[in-house]
N, C-alpha and C positions, 0 to 999 in steps of 0.2 A: 939452827937457832938455839936449840935446846943446849948445845954444847958451848955456847958463848960464855957462859958463866957469869953473865951480867946480873946483879942483884936487882937493879932497877927493871930490867926485863922480866926477871922471875916474878916481881911484885905486880907487874903489869899484866901478866898472865894469870896470875892469882885473882886479880881484881876483875878480870873479864870473866873467869869462871864463876866467881861468886855472884855476878850479876845474873848469869844463866841459871845457876843453881836455885836463887830467889825466885826466879820466874817459874821454873818447874815446880818449885814448892807451893807457889801460889795457886797453880792449877791443881796440884794433887790435893790441896786441902779441901777443894770443893767435891772431889770425886765421890767419896763414900757416903756423906750426907745426902748429896744430890741423887745418887743411884737409889739409896734406901727410901728417900721421901717419894720420889717418883714411881717406884715399884709398888710401895704400900698403897698410895693414892690410886694408881691405875688398877690394880688388882681389886681393891675394896670397892671401887666404883663400878667395876665389870659385874660383880656379883655372880659369876658363873664359872666356877671351877671347871666344869666339863669343857668349856669354851677355850679356856686357857690351856688345858691339857692337849687338846686337839692342835691349838696354835703352836705349842712347844714341840709336838711331834712333827708338825709340818716344818717347823724352823730347823730341826735337826736333819730331816731329810733334805732340805735346801742346803744346809751346810756340807753334808756328805756328797751331794752331787758336785758342788763347787770344788771340794777337796780333790775328788777323783779327777775332775776335769783338768785342774791345775797340774797335778801330778802327771797325767797322760800327755797333755800338751808339752811339759817340760821334757818328758821322755822322748818326744817326737823331734823336738827342735835343738836340744842341747848337744847331741852327739856331733852336729855339724861344726860346733865350736871346740869341743874338747878333743875330737878326733885328730884335729890339727895340732894339738899340743904335744910336743916331744921333749920329754924329761931325760936329760943326760944322766947316765948312772951315777956319777959323782954328785950331781945335784940332788938326786933322789935320796942318796945316802946321807947327804948332809941334812935334809930336811927330816928323814926318819930319825937321826940322831938328836935333832934339836927338840923333839917333842916334850920331853920332860921339862927343859927349861923355859919354853915358851909358855906353857899353860899355867905355871905356878902351883902345880900340885892338884890333887883331886878336890872337887866340890861335893859337899854333902848333898844327896838327892833323896827326898822322902820316898819310901816305897810306894807302890801302887796302892796297896791296901791302906796305908796311912793316908794317902790322898784322898781315897774314897771315903774313909772315916771323917776326915777334916771337912768335908762338904757340909755336914751338919754341925755347926759350931756348938761347942760346949758353952762358950761365953761369947755372945755376938758383939759385945763392947770390944773384947780383945781381939776378935776378927777384923772388927772395923780399924782397930788401931795398927793391927798387922798389915792391912791393906789387902787382905784375902777376900777378893771381890766376889768370888763364887759363894762363899759362905755368907756373905752379907746379902746377896740375891735370895739365897734360899731361905734365910731368916725372914727377909721382907716379904717374900712370897708366902711363907706360912702365916705372918701376921696379917697380911692383906686378906688371905683367904678366911682366917678367923674373924676378921671384921666383918666380912659378908654375912656372917651368922648372927650378928646383932641387929637390933631394931635400928631403923634409920636414924632416930633421934640420938641414939647412942653412938653410932657409927659416924655420923657426919662431922661432928666437931673434930675428931681426929684426922678425918681425911681433909678438912679444910686446912688444919695446921700444916699437913705433909705438903698440900698444894702450895701454901703460903711459902713454906721453907724452900721447896723447890724453885718457885718463881723468883724468891730473892737470891737464890744461889745462881740462877741462870743470868741475873743482873750482874752479880759478881764476876761470873765467867766472862760476860762481855767486857767488863772493865780490864780484866787480866789479858784477854785476847787483843785489846787495843794496844797493848805493849809487846804484842808479838814480835814486831820487826826488831825491837831492842834485844829480846829474849833470844830469838833465833839467832841473830847476829853474834850475840856473846857465845852462845853454844857452839856454833860453827867454827868461830875462831879458836876457842879453846881446844876444840876436838883436833883441828888441823894442826896446831901447835904441838899437841901432844903425840900425835901420830907421825909427824915427820914425813920425809919423802923416799925413804929407802924400803924396798921390798924386792923379793927374788921374782924373777920372770914367771916362773911357773905359778907361784902363789898369785901374782897379780892376774894371770890368765883365768885362774879359778875364781878369784873375786869378781872380775869383770864378767865372766860367764854367769855366775849366779846372780849378780845384781841385774844384768840384762834379762835373764829369764823371769825374775820377780816383777821387774818393771814391765815386761810384756804381759804378764798375768795380770797385773794392775790396770794396764790399758784395755784388755779384753774384758775386764769387768764393766767398763763403761758400754761396750756392746751389749752385755747382759741386761744392764739397767734400761737401755733404749728399747730393746726388743722384748724382754720379759716383764720389766717394770713399767715400761712405756712412759718414761720420764725423759724429756730432752737432755742429751749429753751435756749440753752447755749450762742448763740449769743445775744439772747434778754436779757438774764440775765446780760451779760457783759455790754450791752448798758445802761441798766436800773439802774446798781448798783450806780453809783455816785448819780443820782437823788433820789434813795431810800435813801442813806446815808443822803443826806440833809433833805430829808422830815421827816426822823425819828428823827433826832436830832432837827430840828427847829419847827416840828409841823405845817408846812406851805407848801402847794402845791405851792403856788405862788413863795415862795423862791426856791423851787425845778425846777421852770419853765425854767430857763437858762440851767440848766443840761439836762433837758428833751429835749429842742430845740437841744442842741449838740448831744444828743443821735439820735434824729430823723434824722438830717441833715447829721452828719459826720459818725456815726457808722451804722445805719440802712439804711442809704442813701435813704429816701423817698422822694418823690416829693416835690417841694416847697410849694405847697399849704398845705401839711401835717404839716410843722412848721409854716407857715404864717397864716393858717386859721383854720385847724381842731384841732390842739393842743390848741391854745389859746381859742377857743370855748369851748373845753372840761374843761379846767382849770376854765373857767368862770361859767359853769352851771352844770357840771356832778360831783356829790358827791356820790360815790358808797357806802360809809360807812353808809348813812342814813337808809336804810331799815334794815340791820343787827343791827345797834344800837337801832332802835325803837323796833324790836322785842325781843332783849335780855333784853332792859330795862322795856318793858311792863311786860314780864314774871316774871322778878325779883321783880317788884313792886306789881305784883300781888300776889306773895307769901308773901311779906311784909306786904300787907294789907288784905290778906286772900280772894282775888277775882280770881276766876278761870278764865282761858284764853282758851277757846275752839278753835279748829283749824279754824273754819269759822272767828272768830274775828281776829286771827293773819294774815288770807289770806286778809281780808279786809285791815288791817293795812299795809301790803306789798304794796298794791295798792296806798293806801293814801300816804305812804312814798315816793313812786316812783314819784307821781305827785308833791308833796310839795318840793321834794329834788331839783328841777330846780329853785325854788325861795328862797332857803336858803341863807341868806346873809353871808357875809365874816366875821363873828364874832366868837370868841371863844365859842364852845358848842352851837353855834346857833341852830342846828337842835334839840337839846334837849329842848331849850325854846319853839320851835314850837310843841313840843310833849304835852305841857301842856293841851290844849283844847281836844286832843284825849284821855288823861287820864280821864278827867271828863266825857266823853262819856260812859266810862267803869266802872264807879263807883269807881275810884281811885282818892284821893285828889290830886289837881294840885301840891301842895306843895311837893309831892314826887319826882318830877323831880329834886328839889334842892339836894337830895341825889345823883342822878346820876351825876349831874354837879359837885359836891364837890369832886368826885373821878375820874374826867374825864382826868386827867393828863396823865396817862399811856395809857389808851384807846385812846386818842386823837393821840398818836404816831402811834398806829396801824391803826386808822381812816385815818390819813395822807397817811401812807404807802399804803393802799389799794386804796386811791384816785389816788395818782401818777401812781400806776400800771395800774389802770383802764383808766387813761388818756392816757398813752402810748399804751395800748392795743386797746382802740377805734380808736386811731390815725392810727394804723397799719391796722385795718380792713378797715377803710374808704379809706386809701391810697391805699390799694389793689383794690378796686372798682375804684378809680380814675386813678390809674396807670397801672392797668393790673397786670401781674405776679409779684409775690414777688421778691425782689432784688436777691436772691439766684437763682431763676429761670431764671431771665433775664441774669444773669452771665453765665448760662450754655448754653445759646443760641448760 
């Protein structure tokens, strides 16, 4: 279709893409002010920095457990698929030679030290404009904690303003989500037309394996919600569906954050700290896709370059991916760029990561879907500790 050369067809594709982009922008414009207002109001009303500190430590522990579990699960099931993959030598040679042309050159990645420094924003307004949500969360937490030191008559007016802003933005989010069928359809059509239908068999095998592994992790999180969070999977699925649709079509968990906040506050009816503290923290630092993506990528590149991957190597990879995942910047395929030094340690040319990045469009949809599901799951678990019984249990008292 792309080769038809039809000007009318090109205009149609451009128009469809514009519709999808406008819908994404409508969601994104609510994210930063909504997160800031919710976080400030939630922290200021809690009035207990020690409680928030303990809650944050518990949340990070939950993140780490889910990360390790996703990595080890992938390590156990993926070899059954990739072991059947046979890459002819001539195909492997062509793939390795095409690395430079597929990736379009190197992408500048901030250093770990710079990412740590940027957590505390020099200019919170600029951080908001740049969409660096972790910096916005840190500033909002600090301002919320500072408000707890003021007298109630000084604190409450600003808290009420923040609550009013967040409530109004949630109404706006509902309006935008009402247009989800149009926006999602436009994005799906534009993406399909851009990607076309040609791909090498080996790359399709890798893409299908990674997508299946991430989807399996996503499904298992429903079990975690039912067993640990004690919320009905059907009820949770109904709450999560709008956020999942946004995540899958936009490939952005930040774009899905307003829908997640709506699910946590209005459908699951968790406490205010769930939507104002735990969920923004999860979106900022918790990326459950990293261990599965690294495991599948390393096994695939090992077969491509003829380097065996023993179980001990993969186990250490899961631990490494878990630790590094907390510092992955919010850039497309950023976790794959961070895989480069790990490849060198195991005798695989670092250029091999370019192959994974070149075909990351479809896997990235499933990565974002898994991330959003993990954000909601971890929020439910932390809220259960914070609030006591699950909403369904409280309703039955």
